[in-house]
Every structure is written in C-alpha cells, then in structure tokens.
C-alpha positions in Angstrom: 25.0 -14.0 9.9 21.2 -14.1 9.7 18.6 -15.4 7.4 16.7 -12.5 5.8 14.2 -14.1 3.5 13.1 -17.4 1.9 11.1 -17.8 -1.2 9.7 -21.2 -2.2 7.8 -21.9 -5.5 6.3 -25.3 -6.3 8.4 -26.7 -3.4 6.8 -29.6 -1.5 3.5 -28.3 -0.1 4.1 -24.7 -1.2 3.0 -23.4 -4.5 4.3 -20.0 -3.3 5.9 -18.9 0.0 7.6 -15.6 0.5 8.7 -15.2 4.2 10.8 -12.5 5.8 12.6 -13.7 8.9 12.5 -11.5 12.0 15.5 -11.0 14.1 14.4 -13.4 16.8 13.7 -17.1 17.3 11.3 -18.7 14.9 8.6 -21.3 15.8 7.0 -23.0 12.9 3.7 -24.5 14.0 0.9 -26.3 12.1 -2.5 -27.7 12.9 -3.4 -31.2 12.1 -7.0 -31.0 10.8 -7.4 -34.7 9.9 -6.5 -37.6 12.1 -5.1 -36.7 15.5 -2.9 -39.9 15.4 -1.4 -38.8 12.1 2.3 -37.9 12.3 2.3 -35.4 9.5 -0.4 -33.4 7.8 1.5 -31.7 5.0 0.9 -28.2 6.3 4.5 -27.2 5.4 6.3 -27.0 8.8 9.2 -29.1 7.7 9.1 -27.9 4.1 10.5 -24.5 5.3 13.4 -26.2 7.0 14.0 -28.4 4.0 14.0 -25.3 1.8 16.7 -23.7 4.0 18.6 -26.9 4.1 18.5 -27.4 0.3 19.5 -23.7 -0.4 22.6 -24.0 1.8 23.7 -27.6 1.0 21.8 -28.8 -2.0 20.7 -31.8 0.0 17.8 -32.7 2.2 17.3 -34.9 5.3 14.1 -36.4 4.0 16.1 -39.0 2.1 14.3 -38.4 -1.2 15.6 -37.4 -4.6 15.7 -33.7 -5.4 12.9 -34.2 -8.0 10.6 -35.3 -5.2 10.9 -31.9 -3.6 9.0 -30.4 -6.6 5.3 -30.1 -6.0 3.4 -32.8 -7.8 2.3 -31.8 -11.3 5.0 -29.2 -11.8 8.3 -29.5 -13.8 10.5 -27.5 -11.5 10.6 -25.6 -8.2 12.5 -22.6 -7.0 14.2 -22.1 -3.7 15.7 -18.7 -3.0 17.4 -17.8 0.3 18.8 -14.4 1.3 21.5 -14.3 4.1 23.0 -11.2 5.6 26.4 -10.7 7.2 26.3 -7.4 9.1 30.0 -7.3 9.9 31.0 -7.6 6.2 28.0 -5.6 5.0 27.1 -8.4 2.5 24.0 -10.1 1.5 24.2 -13.5 -0.3 21.3 -14.5 -2.5 21.2 -18.3 -3.2 18.8 -19.2 -6.0 18.1 -22.9 -6.9 16.0 -24.3 -9.7 15.2 -27.9 -8.9 14.1 -29.8 -12.0 12.0 -33.0 -12.2 14.0 -33.9 -15.3 17.5 -32.6 -16.0 20.1 -30.9 -13.8 19.4 -28.5 -11.1 20.6 -24.9 -11.6 22.2 -22.6 -9.1 22.9 -18.9 -9.3 24.5 -16.8 -6.6 24.5 -13.0 -6.0 26.6 -11.1 -3.5 25.1 -7.6 -2.9 23.0 -8.0 -6.1 26.1 -8.8 -8.2 26.3 -12.2 -10.0 29.0 -14.5 -8.7 30.5 -16.7 -11.3 31.6 -20.3 -10.8 32.4 -23.1 -13.2 29.9 -25.8 -12.0 27.3 -26.4 -9.4 29.8 -28.1 -7.0 32.0 -25.0 -7.1 28.9 -22.9 -6.4 28.0 -25.1 -3.4 31.6 -24.7 -2.1 31.3 -20.9 -2.4 28.1 -20.9 -0.3 29.8 -22.8 2.5 33.0 -20.7 2.2 31.0 -17.5 2.4 29.3 -18.9 5.5 32.6 -20.0 6.9 31.3 -23.4 8.0 31.5 -27.0 6.8 28.4 -28.9 5.8 28.9 -31.3 8.7 29.1 -28.4 11.3 26.1 -26.8 9.7 24.1 -30.0 10.2 25.6 -30.7 13.7 25.0 -27.3 15.2 22.5 -25.3 13.2 20.1 -27.5 11.2 18.8 -30.0 13.7 15.8 -32.1 13.1 14.4 -35.5 14.0 16.6 -37.4 11.5 19.7 -36.0 13.1 18.5 -35.9 16.7 19.1 -38.8 19.1 18.1 -38.5 22.8 21.0 -38.0 25.1 19.5 -40.5 27.6 19.2 -43.1 24.8 22.8 -42.6 23.6 25.8 -44.8 24.4 28.5 -43.5 26.7 30.7 -42.7 23.6 27.8 -40.9 21.9 27.2 -38.9 25.1 30.9 -37.9 25.3 30.8 -36.9 21.6 27.7 -34.8 22.2 29.1 -33.1 25.2 32.4 -32.3 23.3 30.4 -30.9 20.4 28.8 -28.3 22.6 31.7 -27.5 24.9 
C-alpha cells in the first residue's frame, strides 16, 4: 500500500494543498522566518501529517477538537487522501468534511465507486479493514511523531523490552 495523493482545504495552515506523493521517502521541511528560538512557525510541516492521520483514523495527535483543525474564519475543512494497493489493484479515496459546527462527514470510494456504510464509525472501520491494520498498530509503526515518541535511552527497562518486541 502506498499513499498516492493528499488534498487539504481550509485545514490548519493550508487554505489549499494538493500533493502527489512520490514512490520514495518524504521529508517535510520548513523554514522558521521569525524567532529562531520558536518551536513552531505554522509553515504546515505537521499539518500534512495531521491530515494523513485524520483521514485514516478520524483523530489527531495534537490533542485538539476536530473543529480546531479548520482554518480560522472558515466553517469547514476538507481532507482527501488517496491510497493505492498494487496487489489488489485498488485505490481507496477517503474524503472527510470537518465542520466547525455539526457532525463531520465521511465518504469513501473504491476504484471510483461509492462505498456505502450506515454511519461514520462503520466507515472508519472499513478504512482500517481495507488497510488490514488496527489503529494502534498504525500509530505504533507507521504514524510516529513527537507525541508518540519516547527516547529509548530515557525509557524504563520494561518500556525498552516493549519497544524491542514491537520491532522484532
């Protein structure tokens, strides 16, 4: 499986982002043009990861309500993620509308055909089932950031054993 494309609209720092992933590692880098001691400058580095994370799991590791992911001054944002599975010859399109007021909306397409589901939770389960992974494994092995990272050397012996077992 591989990420093909992400589209963000009125999502965090992006009024509009349309990015096609290449078939290689991705480094997202930003330049802090204000204070060199500032930890973040809002250039959108982590917003891309948050968009991917939200598309796949309908959650975010920022610890904020979904409505706070909508760019200030807008009523809703859109997150659209395309994932391709070469072995099954399938492309999953995940399309979220995040609302400041009201419920979020999810639509799914598989090879450009609508997938029906009874409620958003069923849709979220279908995403993870299609990926063949649990939300916990997705966060433990593939979506790693500073909120989920703890230094190996600063970990307790039990945490070191758990970490080693996770990757062996």
